[in-house]
DSSP file (Angstrom, degrees, kcal/mol; ACC not computed):
  #  RESIDUE AA STRUCTURE BP1 BP2  ACC     N-H-->O    O-->H-N    N-H-->O    O-->H-N    TCO  KAPPA ALPHA  PHI   PSI    X-CA   Y-CA   Z-CA
    1    1 A M              0   0    0      0, 0.0     2,-0.3     0, 0.0     0, 0.0   0.000 360.0 360.0 360.0 130.0  -55.0   85.1  143.6
    2    2 A R        -     0   0    0      1,-0.0     2,-0.3     3,-0.0     0, 0.0  -0.629 360.0-128.8 -85.6 141.7  -53.2   86.6  140.6
    3    3 A S        -     0   0    0     -2,-0.3     3,-0.1     1,-0.1    -1,-0.0  -0.682  28.9-109.0 -86.8 145.6  -49.5   86.4  140.4
    4    4 A K        -     0   0    0     -2,-0.3     2,-0.1     1,-0.1    -1,-0.1  -0.462  36.4-106.1 -69.3 139.9  -47.6   89.6  139.7
    5    5 A P        -     0   0    0      0, 0.0     2,-0.1     0, 0.0    -1,-0.1  -0.464  44.5-104.0 -64.1 139.5  -46.1   89.9  136.2
    6    6 A S        -     0   0    0     -2,-0.1     3,-0.1     1,-0.1    -3,-0.0  -0.412  33.2-121.8 -68.1 138.0  -42.4   89.3  136.5
    7    7 A E        -     0   0    0     -2,-0.1    -1,-0.1     1,-0.1     3,-0.0  -0.537  33.5-101.4 -77.5 144.6  -40.4   92.5  136.2
    8    8 A P        -     0   0    0      0, 0.0     2,-0.3     0, 0.0    -1,-0.1  -0.361  35.9-113.2 -66.2 145.7  -37.9   92.6  133.4
    9    9 A T        -     0   0    0     58,-0.4    16,-2.1    55,-0.1     2,-0.4  -0.627  28.6-133.4 -76.9 134.3  -34.3   92.0  134.5
   10   10 A L  E     -A   24   0A   0     -2,-0.3     2,-0.4    14,-0.2    14,-0.2  -0.743  18.6-159.4 -91.7 138.4  -32.1   95.1  134.0
   11   11 A I  E     -A   23   0A   0     12,-3.3    12,-2.1    -2,-0.4     2,-0.5  -0.939   4.4-152.8-118.3 136.4  -28.7   94.7  132.3
   12   12 A R  E     +A   22   0A   0     -2,-0.4     2,-0.3    10,-0.2    10,-0.2  -0.922  28.0 153.0-107.4 135.7  -25.8   97.0  132.5
   13   13 A A  E     -A   21   0A   0      8,-2.1     8,-3.0    -2,-0.5     2,-0.5  -0.925  42.6 -99.6-149.7 172.3  -23.3   97.2  129.7
   14   14 A L  E     -A   20   0A   0     -2,-0.3     2,-0.4     6,-0.2     6,-0.2  -0.886  22.6-157.9-104.4 125.6  -20.9   99.6  128.1
   15   15 A C  E  >  -A   19   0A   0      4,-3.3     4,-2.1    -2,-0.5    36,-0.0  -0.832  21.5-133.4 -91.8 136.9  -21.8  101.5  124.9
   16   16 A R  T  4 S+     0   0    0     -2,-0.4    -1,-0.1     1,-0.2     4,-0.1   0.763 104.3  32.4 -65.4 -22.4  -18.6  102.6  123.1
   17   17 A D  T  4 S+     0   0    0      2,-0.1    -1,-0.2    33,-0.1    -3,-0.0   0.798 128.7  32.1 -99.9 -36.0  -20.1  106.1  122.7
   18   18 A C  T  4 S-     0   0    0      1,-0.3     2,-0.3     3,-0.0    -2,-0.2   0.583  92.8-139.0-102.3 -12.6  -22.2  106.6  125.8
   19   19 A G  E  <  +A   15   0A   0     -4,-2.1    -4,-3.3     2,-0.0    -1,-0.3  -0.647  67.8  12.9  85.6-147.1  -20.3  104.6  128.5
   20   20 A E  E    S+A   14   0A   0     -2,-0.3     2,-0.3    -6,-0.2    -6,-0.2  -0.471  72.5 176.0 -71.4 130.9  -22.3  102.5  131.0
   21   21 A V  E     -A   13   0A   0     -8,-3.0    -8,-2.1    -2,-0.2     2,-0.4  -0.900  20.0-144.6-130.9 160.6  -26.0  102.1  130.1
   22   22 A C  E     +A   12   0A   0     -2,-0.3     2,-0.3   -10,-0.2   -10,-0.2  -0.984  26.4 158.5-128.5 137.3  -28.9  100.1  131.6
   23   23 A F  E     -A   11   0A   0    -12,-2.1   -12,-3.3    -2,-0.4     2,-0.1  -0.968  41.5 -86.9-153.6 163.8  -31.7   98.4  129.6
   24   24 A G  E >   -A   10   0A   0     -2,-0.3     3,-1.5   -14,-0.2     4,-0.4  -0.420  34.8-119.7 -76.1 151.0  -34.2   95.6  129.9
   25   25 A S  G >  S+     0   0    0    -16,-2.1     3,-0.8     1,-0.3    45,-0.3   0.703 104.7  74.9 -63.3 -20.0  -33.4   92.0  129.1
   26   26 A S  G 3  S+     0   0    0      1,-0.2    -1,-0.3   -17,-0.2    44,-0.1   0.719  95.7  47.7 -69.7 -19.3  -36.1   92.0  126.4
   27   27 A I  G <  S+     0   0    0     -3,-1.5    -1,-0.2    17,-0.0     2,-0.2   0.545  95.1  90.4 -98.5  -6.0  -33.9   94.1  124.0
   28   28 A A    <   -     0   0    0     -3,-0.8    42,-0.8    -4,-0.4     2,-0.4  -0.554  58.2-159.9 -87.2 154.7  -30.7   92.1  124.4
   29   29 A R  E     -Bc  42  70B   0     13,-2.2    13,-2.7    -2,-0.2     2,-0.4  -1.000   7.9-145.1-134.5 135.8  -29.8   89.1  122.2
   30   30 A L  E     -Bc  41  71B   0     40,-3.3    42,-2.7    -2,-0.4     2,-0.5  -0.849   9.8-165.3 -98.3 136.0  -27.3   86.3  123.0
   31   31 A H  E     -Bc  40  72B   0      9,-3.1     9,-2.1    -2,-0.4     2,-0.5  -0.971   9.0-173.3-122.3 113.0  -25.3   84.9  120.1
   32   32 A V  E     -Bc  39  73B   0     40,-2.3    42,-3.4    -2,-0.5     2,-0.5  -0.931  22.0-133.5-114.3 125.6  -23.6   81.6  120.9
   33   33 A D  E  >  - c   0  74B   0      5,-2.8     4,-2.3    -2,-0.5    42,-0.2  -0.657  12.0-151.1 -76.9 121.4  -21.1   79.9  118.5
   34   34 A A  T  4 S+     0   0    0     40,-3.2    -1,-0.2    -2,-0.5    41,-0.1   0.821  91.1  44.6 -65.2 -32.5  -22.1   76.2  118.3
   35   35 A D  T  4 S+     0   0    0     39,-0.4    -1,-0.2     1,-0.1    40,-0.1   0.939 127.5  22.4 -79.5 -48.6  -18.5   75.1  117.5
   36   36 A S  T  4 S-     0   0    0      2,-0.1    -2,-0.2     1,-0.0    -1,-0.1   0.708  90.7-132.3 -95.3 -21.4  -16.5   77.1  120.0
   37   37 A G     <  +     0   0    0     -4,-2.3    -3,-0.1     1,-0.3     2,-0.0   0.436  54.5 146.9  81.8  -1.9  -19.1   77.9  122.6
   38   38 A T        -     0   0    0     -6,-0.1    -5,-2.8    -5,-0.1     2,-0.4  -0.377  31.5-156.4 -67.3 149.1  -18.0   81.6  122.7
   39   39 A A  E     -BD  32  56B   0     17,-0.6    17,-2.4    -7,-0.2     2,-0.3  -0.957  16.0-175.6-133.4 147.9  -20.8   84.0  123.3
   40   40 A R  E     -BD  31  55B   0     -9,-2.1    -9,-3.1    -2,-0.4     2,-0.4  -0.977  15.2-144.2-136.1 150.3  -21.6   87.6  122.7
   41   41 A M  E     -BD  30  54B   0     13,-2.8    13,-2.5    -2,-0.3     2,-0.4  -0.954  13.9-164.1-113.3 135.1  -24.5   89.8  123.7
   42   42 A S  E     +BD  29  53B   0    -13,-2.7   -13,-2.2    -2,-0.4    11,-0.2  -0.910  14.8 164.4-116.0 149.7  -25.8   92.5  121.3
   43   43 A F  E     - D   0  52B   0      9,-2.0     9,-3.4    -2,-0.4     2,-0.5  -0.982  39.0-114.9-158.4 145.8  -28.1   95.4  122.4
   44   44 A P  E     - D   0  51B   0      0, 0.0     7,-0.2     0, 0.0     6,-0.1  -0.764  43.0-114.0 -83.2 129.5  -29.3   98.7  121.0
   45   45 A C     >  -     0   0    0      5,-2.3     4,-1.7    -2,-0.5   -22,-0.0  -0.441  16.6-143.9 -63.8 128.9  -27.9  101.5  123.2
   46   46 A P  T  4 S+     0   0    0      0, 0.0    -1,-0.2     0, 0.0   -23,-0.0   0.670  96.6  44.1 -69.6 -14.5  -30.9  103.1  124.9
   47   47 A K  T  4 S+     0   0    0      3,-0.1    -2,-0.0     0, 0.0   -26,-0.0   0.902 132.2  11.3 -93.1 -51.9  -29.2  106.5  124.7
   48   48 A C  T  4 S-     0   0    0      2,-0.2     3,-0.1     0, 0.0    -3,-0.0   0.617  89.0-127.9-107.1 -14.8  -27.8  106.7  121.1
   49   49 A G     <  +     0   0    0     -4,-1.7     2,-0.2     1,-0.3     3,-0.0   0.350  59.5 139.5  85.7  -7.4  -29.4  103.7  119.4
   50   50 A V        -     0   0    0     -6,-0.1    -5,-2.3     1,-0.1     2,-0.4  -0.514  58.6-114.7 -73.0 137.4  -26.1  102.2  118.2
   51   51 A R  E     -D   44   0B   0     -7,-0.2     2,-0.3    -2,-0.2    -1,-0.1  -0.585  33.4-160.3 -76.0 127.2  -25.9   98.5  118.5
   52   52 A G  E     -D   43   0B   0     -9,-3.4    -9,-2.0    -2,-0.4     2,-0.4  -0.764   5.5-157.1-105.5 154.1  -23.3   97.3  120.9
   53   53 A V  E     -D   42   0B   0     -2,-0.3     2,-0.4   -11,-0.2   -11,-0.2  -0.999   9.4-175.4-134.0 132.3  -21.7   93.9  121.1
   54   54 A V  E     -D   41   0B   0    -13,-2.5   -13,-2.8    -2,-0.4     2,-0.2  -0.993  23.6-129.2-131.1 130.4  -20.0   92.5  124.2
   55   55 A A  E     -D   40   0B   0     -2,-0.4   -15,-0.2   -15,-0.2   -17,-0.0  -0.553  32.1-157.3 -73.6 143.6  -18.1   89.2  124.7
   56   56 A L  E     -D   39   0B   0    -17,-2.4   -17,-0.6    -2,-0.2     2,-0.2  -0.960  13.8-129.5-129.5 141.2  -19.4   87.2  127.6
   57   57 A P    >>  -     0   0    0      0, 0.0     4,-1.9     0, 0.0     3,-0.7  -0.503  39.4-102.7 -79.1 159.3  -18.0   84.5  129.9
   58   58 A L  H 3> S+     0   0    0      1,-0.2     4,-2.4     2,-0.2     5,-0.2   0.848 117.8  56.5 -53.8 -43.8  -20.1   81.3  130.4
   59   59 A P  H 3> S+     0   0    0      0, 0.0     4,-1.7     0, 0.0    -1,-0.2   0.887 109.6  46.8 -59.6 -36.1  -21.4   82.3  133.9
   60   60 A V  H <> S+     0   0    0     -3,-0.7     4,-2.5     2,-0.2    -2,-0.2   0.888 109.2  54.6 -71.2 -38.6  -22.8   85.5  132.6
   61   61 A V  H  X S+     0   0    0     -4,-1.9     4,-2.4     1,-0.2    -1,-0.2   0.929 108.2  49.7 -58.4 -45.4  -24.4   83.7  129.6
   62   62 A N  H  X S+     0   0    0     -4,-2.4     4,-2.2     1,-0.2    -1,-0.2   0.895 110.2  50.1 -62.7 -40.4  -26.2   81.4  132.0
   63   63 A Q  H  X S+     0   0    0     -4,-1.7     4,-1.4    -5,-0.2    -1,-0.2   0.918 111.6  48.0 -63.7 -42.8  -27.5   84.3  134.1
   64   64 A L  H  <>S+     0   0    0     -4,-2.5     5,-2.4     2,-0.2     4,-0.3   0.870 109.0  53.8 -67.6 -35.8  -28.8   86.0  131.0
   65   65 A R  H ><5S+     0   0    0     -4,-2.4     3,-1.6     1,-0.2    -1,-0.2   0.937 108.8  48.7 -61.4 -45.8  -30.5   82.8  129.8
   66   66 A R  H 3<5S+     0   0    0     -4,-2.2    -1,-0.2     1,-0.3    -2,-0.2   0.793 106.3  58.3 -64.4 -27.1  -32.3   82.5  133.1
   67   67 A A  T 3<5S-     0   0    0     -4,-1.4   -58,-0.4    -5,-0.2    -1,-0.3   0.500 122.8-106.3 -81.4  -3.3  -33.3   86.2  132.8
   68   68 A G  T < 5 +     0   0    0     -3,-1.6     2,-0.2    -4,-0.3    -3,-0.2   0.652  59.5 162.3  91.9  15.7  -35.1   85.4  129.5
   69   69 A V      < -     0   0    0     -5,-2.4    -1,-0.3     1,-0.1   -40,-0.1  -0.523  46.2-108.7 -69.7 134.2  -32.6   86.9  127.0
   70   70 A A  E     -c   29   0B   0    -42,-0.8   -40,-3.3   -45,-0.3     2,-0.4  -0.368  34.0-148.3 -65.6 140.0  -33.2   85.5  123.5
   71   71 A I  E     -c   30   0B   0    -42,-0.2     2,-0.5    -2,-0.1   -40,-0.2  -0.912  12.3-166.9-115.6 137.1  -30.5   83.1  122.3
   72   72 A R  E     -c   31   0B   0    -42,-2.7   -40,-2.3    -2,-0.4     2,-0.6  -0.980  14.8-146.3-121.9 119.1  -29.4   82.6  118.7
   73   73 A L  E     -c   32   0B   0     -2,-0.5     2,-0.5   -42,-0.2   -40,-0.2  -0.741  13.7-148.2 -85.3 121.2  -27.2   79.6  118.1
   74   74 A L  E     -c   33   0B   0    -42,-3.4   -40,-3.2    -2,-0.6   -39,-0.4  -0.805  18.9-177.3 -94.9 124.4  -24.6   80.4  115.4
   75   75 A T        -     0   0    0     -2,-0.5   -42,-0.0   -42,-0.2    -2,-0.0  -0.890  31.5-109.8-120.9 151.9  -23.6   77.4  113.2
   76   76 A R        -     0   0    0     -2,-0.3     2,-0.1     1,-0.1     5,-0.1  -0.659  40.0-118.4 -78.4 127.2  -21.1   77.1  110.4
   77   77 A P    >   -     0   0    0      0, 0.0     3,-1.7     0, 0.0     4,-0.4  -0.379  14.6-125.0 -67.2 145.7  -23.0   76.6  107.1
   78   78 A A  G >  S+     0   0    0      1,-0.3     3,-1.5     2,-0.2     4,-0.3   0.809 108.3  67.8 -59.1 -30.2  -22.2   73.4  105.3
   79   79 A E  G >  S+     0   0    0      1,-0.3     3,-1.2     2,-0.2    -1,-0.3   0.752  84.9  71.2 -62.9 -23.7  -21.2   75.4  102.2
   80   80 A A  G <  S+     0   0    0     -3,-1.7    -1,-0.3     1,-0.3    -2,-0.2   0.773  99.6  46.6 -65.3 -24.5  -18.2   76.7  104.1
   81   81 A D  G <  S+     0   0    0     -3,-1.5    -1,-0.3    -4,-0.4    -2,-0.2   0.441  90.1 108.0 -96.9  -1.0  -16.5   73.3  103.9
   82   82 A E  S <  S-     0   0    0     -3,-1.2     2,-0.3    -4,-0.3    -3,-0.0  -0.486  73.6-116.9 -77.6 147.4  -17.3   72.8  100.2
   83   83 A A        -     0   0    0     -2,-0.2     2,-0.4     0, 0.0    -1,-0.1  -0.664  30.8-159.1 -80.2 136.8  -14.5   73.0   97.6
   84   84 A H        -     0   0    0     -2,-0.3     2,-0.3     2,-0.1     0, 0.0  -0.963   9.0-136.2-121.9 135.5  -14.9   75.8   95.1
   85   85 A A        +     0   0    0     -2,-0.4     0, 0.0     2,-0.0     0, 0.0  -0.624  66.3  30.8 -86.1 147.0  -13.3   76.1   91.7
   86   86 A G  S    S-     0   0    0     -2,-0.3    -2,-0.1     2,-0.0     0, 0.0  -0.150  97.6 -48.7  96.7 168.7  -11.9   79.3   90.6
   87   87 A P        -     0   0    0      0, 0.0     3,-0.1     0, 0.0    -2,-0.0  -0.341  63.7 -98.1 -74.6 156.8  -10.2   82.3   92.3
   88   88 A P        -     0   0    0      0, 0.0     2,-0.1     0, 0.0    -2,-0.0  -0.327  46.6 -93.3 -69.0 157.8  -11.8   83.9   95.4
   89   89 A L        -     0   0    0      4,-0.1     2,-0.2     3,-0.1     0, 0.0  -0.421  46.1-166.4 -68.7 146.6  -13.8   87.0   95.0
   90   90 A D     >  -     0   0    0     -2,-0.1     4,-2.0    -3,-0.1     5,-0.2  -0.624  39.8 -83.2-123.5-173.5  -11.9   90.3   95.4
   91   91 A E  H  > S+     0   0    0      1,-0.2     4,-2.3     2,-0.2     5,-0.2   0.852 126.5  53.7 -62.3 -36.5  -12.8   94.0   95.9
   92   92 A L  H  > S+     0   0    0      2,-0.2     4,-2.6     1,-0.2    -1,-0.2   0.902 107.4  51.0 -66.4 -40.3  -13.2   94.5   92.1
   93   93 A D  H  > S+     0   0    0      2,-0.2     4,-2.3     1,-0.2    -2,-0.2   0.923 111.1  48.6 -60.3 -44.1  -15.7   91.6   91.9
   94   94 A A  H  X S+     0   0    0     -4,-2.0     4,-2.5     2,-0.2    -2,-0.2   0.897 111.2  49.7 -64.2 -40.6  -17.7   93.1   94.8
   95   95 A A  H  X S+     0   0    0     -4,-2.3     4,-2.3     2,-0.2    -2,-0.2   0.911 110.9  49.6 -64.9 -42.2  -17.7   96.5   93.1
   96   96 A D  H  X S+     0   0    0     -4,-2.6     4,-2.2     2,-0.2    -2,-0.2   0.909 111.5  49.4 -61.9 -41.4  -18.9   95.0   89.8
   97   97 A F  H  X S+     0   0    0     -4,-2.3     4,-2.1     2,-0.2    -2,-0.2   0.919 110.1  50.0 -64.6 -44.1  -21.6   93.1   91.6
   98   98 A A  H  X S+     0   0    0     -4,-2.5     4,-0.9     1,-0.2    -1,-0.2   0.904 110.9  49.9 -61.5 -41.3  -22.8   96.3   93.5
   99   99 A R  H >< S+     0   0    0     -4,-2.3     3,-0.6     1,-0.2     4,-0.5   0.906 109.0  52.4 -63.2 -41.2  -22.9   98.2   90.2
  100  100 A L  H >< S+     0   0    0     -4,-2.2     3,-1.2     1,-0.2    -2,-0.2   0.889 105.2  54.8 -62.1 -40.2  -24.9   95.4   88.6
  101  101 A L  H 3< S+     0   0    0     -4,-2.1    -1,-0.2     1,-0.3    -2,-0.2   0.725 101.3  59.8 -67.9 -20.6  -27.5   95.5   91.4
  102  102 A E  T << S+     0   0    0     -4,-0.9    -1,-0.3    -3,-0.6    -2,-0.2   0.630  90.1  88.6 -80.2 -13.5  -28.0   99.2   90.8
  103  103 A Q  S X  S-     0   0    0     -3,-1.2     3,-1.1    -4,-0.5     2,-0.1  -0.650  86.6-110.8 -88.9 139.5  -29.2   98.6   87.3
  104  104 A P  T 3  S+     0   0    0      0, 0.0    -1,-0.1     0, 0.0    -2,-0.1  -0.406 102.6  25.9 -63.8 143.1  -32.8   97.9   86.4
  105  105 A G  T >  S+     0   0    0     -4,-0.1     3,-1.8    -2,-0.1     4,-0.3   0.687  71.7 144.7  80.2  18.7  -33.4   94.4   85.3
  106  106 A W  G X   +     0   0    0     -3,-1.1     3,-1.6     1,-0.3     4,-0.2   0.760  61.2  73.2 -61.1 -22.7  -30.4   92.9   87.2
  107  107 A E  G >  S+     0   0    0      1,-0.3     3,-1.7     2,-0.2    -1,-0.3   0.780  81.7  70.1 -63.1 -25.3  -32.5   89.8   87.8
  108  108 A A  G <  S+     0   0    0     -3,-1.8    -1,-0.3     1,-0.3    -2,-0.2   0.716  89.6  62.9 -65.3 -20.1  -32.1   88.8   84.2
  109  109 A H  G <  S+     0   0    0     -3,-1.6    -1,-0.3    -4,-0.3     2,-0.2   0.561  79.4 106.8 -82.4  -8.3  -28.4   88.1   84.8
  110  110 A L  S <  S-     0   0    0     -3,-1.7     2,-0.4    -4,-0.2    -3,-0.0  -0.483  73.8-121.9 -73.3 140.3  -29.2   85.3   87.3
  111  111 A Q        -     0   0    0     -2,-0.2     2,-0.4     2,-0.0    -1,-0.1  -0.656  20.6-136.1 -82.1 135.8  -28.6   81.8   86.0
  112  112 A Q              0   0    0     -2,-0.4    -1,-0.0     1,-0.1     0, 0.0  -0.754 360.0 360.0 -90.0 136.2  -31.6   79.5   86.1
  113  113 A R              0   0    0     -2,-0.4    -1,-0.1     0, 0.0    -2,-0.0   0.373 360.0 360.0-117.4 360.0  -31.0   76.0   87.4
């Protein structure tokens, strides 16, 4: 006897543009912060395609996990705790960097280690 394939779990959420939408659990993603335990679900709206993000309480996270929603554990990179010499980057630094990336041969400016 063959077992029936399990039907996808339907999730209801709010899209900021479309209002309440319904979609299958296979397109949702859970993002859980390893340090704080806070969780968010992201999903592409089935109506407009814009990615929505919703904060979730623990009981809902557990239900979505059981429904097979993919989980991504977010961890703080070790580099975030390193001491860095020099001033922080500002908007002008970012603009200069973006301009540099638009020029052919920008790779030549990278330092080799």
